[in-house]
Structures are given as structure tokens and as C-alpha cells.
C-alpha positions as a printed NumPy array, in Angstrom:
array([[  0.   ,   0.   ,   0.   ],
       [  2.739,   2.441,   0.882],
       [  4.44 ,   1.933,  -2.485],
       [  1.26 ,   2.674,  -4.409],
       [  0.61 ,   5.679,  -2.189],
       [  4.129,   6.912,  -2.968],
       [  3.419,   6.735,  -6.706],
       [  0.097,   8.541,  -6.312],
       [  1.764,  11.275,  -4.263],
       [  4.349,  11.738,  -7.008],
       [  1.601,  12.042,  -9.62 ],
       [ -0.202,  14.623,  -7.499],
       [  2.98 ,  16.675,  -7.139],
       [  3.549,  16.559, -10.894],
       [  0.056,  17.821, -11.615],
       [  0.343,  20.565,  -8.986],
       [  3.588,  21.795, -10.456],
       [  2.006,  22.125, -13.849],
       [  4.003,  19.477, -15.645],
       [  1.24 ,  18.694, -18.099],
       [  3.552,  17.833, -20.923],
       [  3.374,  14.092, -21.604],
       [  7.097,  13.698, -22.155],
       [  7.986,  15.384, -18.868],
       [  5.538,  13.201, -16.973],
       [  6.759,  10.008, -18.636],
       [ 10.396,  10.914, -17.94 ],
       [  9.597,  11.633, -14.31 ],
       [  7.647,   8.384, -13.971],
       [ 10.486,   6.387, -15.521],
       [ 13.035,   7.953, -13.187],
       [ 10.84 ,   7.168, -10.151],
       [ 10.421,   3.563, -11.256],
       [ 14.135,   3.173, -11.937],
       [ 15.023,   4.481,  -8.504],
       [ 12.546,   2.077,  -6.877],
       [ 13.963,  -0.794,  -8.939],
       [ 17.478,   0.097,  -7.876],
       [ 16.414,   0.164,  -4.223],
       [ 14.817,  -3.272,  -4.517],
       [ 17.843,  -4.743,  -6.302],
       [ 20.151,  -3.27 ,  -3.679],
       [ 18.066,  -4.744,  -0.852],
       [ 18.006,  -8.174,  -2.501],
       [ 21.77 ,  -8.084,  -3.122],
       [ 21.421,  -9.492,  -6.635],
       [ 24.47 , -10.267,  -8.76 ],
       [ 25.141,  -8.509, -12.043],
       [ 25.012, -10.332, -15.376],
       [ 28.803, -10.415, -15.641],
       [ 29.12 , -12.062, -12.24 ],
       [ 26.525, -14.678, -13.178],
       [ 28.337, -15.432, -16.443],
       [ 31.64 , -15.895, -14.62 ],
       [ 30.024, -18.213, -12.078],
       [ 28.425, -20.266, -14.869],
       [ 31.818, -20.708, -16.536],
       [ 33.385, -21.79 , -13.245],
       [ 30.631, -24.331, -12.669],
       [ 30.975, -25.764, -16.171],
       [ 34.748, -26.087, -15.688],
       [ 34.243, -27.904, -12.389],
       [ 31.696, -30.233, -13.983],
       [ 34.192, -31.095, -16.733],
       [ 36.864, -31.884, -14.136],
       [ 34.458, -34.123, -12.237],
       [ 33.538, -35.983, -15.429],
       [ 37.23 , -36.558, -16.22 ],
       [ 37.852, -37.95 , -12.739],
       [ 34.842, -40.244, -13.01 ],
       [ 36.082, -41.612, -16.346],
       [ 39.504, -42.332, -14.868],
       [ 38.   , -44.139, -11.873],
       [ 36.132, -46.642, -14.04 ],
       [ 38.219, -49.794, -14.103],
       [ 37.692, -52.59 , -16.565],
       [ 37.621, -55.873, -14.702],
       [ 38.884, -58.964, -16.34 ],
       [ 36.7  , -62.06 , -16.301],
       [ 38.254, -65.174, -14.787]])
């Protein structure tokens, strides 16, 4: 509720100030939404795309190493 109230308060301020121009209102709305998004991302402590890509590469390298070790461990037993 408080988030929606915040947005409505911003709209009311825009109208009071006389920013009737559509472009000004849309720019202001976009900047408000971006700032809220940034706050949420900061609170969630999300990783950036580059960090995720690096972690994916590390995981794939580790998986390859594990597969190599598993192949080496397989021993062919001779029948008697």
C-alpha cells in the first residue's frame, strides 16, 4: 500500500507543479520507477550479469573436471 501511495503522491505533485507535458511526466515516472527498482535490487543483493556469467563458466569447468575424474576411476575388470 505504501508503495502505491508513494506513486500517487508523485503524480499529485507533478500535476500541482504544472508538468502537463506528456514527455515530462513520462520521464519523471520512468526515473521514479528506476530508482525504486534500484532500491529493490540493492536490498536483494542481486548479482550482475557479468558475475553470473563468470560463475556459470566456473561451474561448467568444475563439472568437466568431475567428469574426467569419473572416467579415470572406471576400471575394466577382467573375467576369470
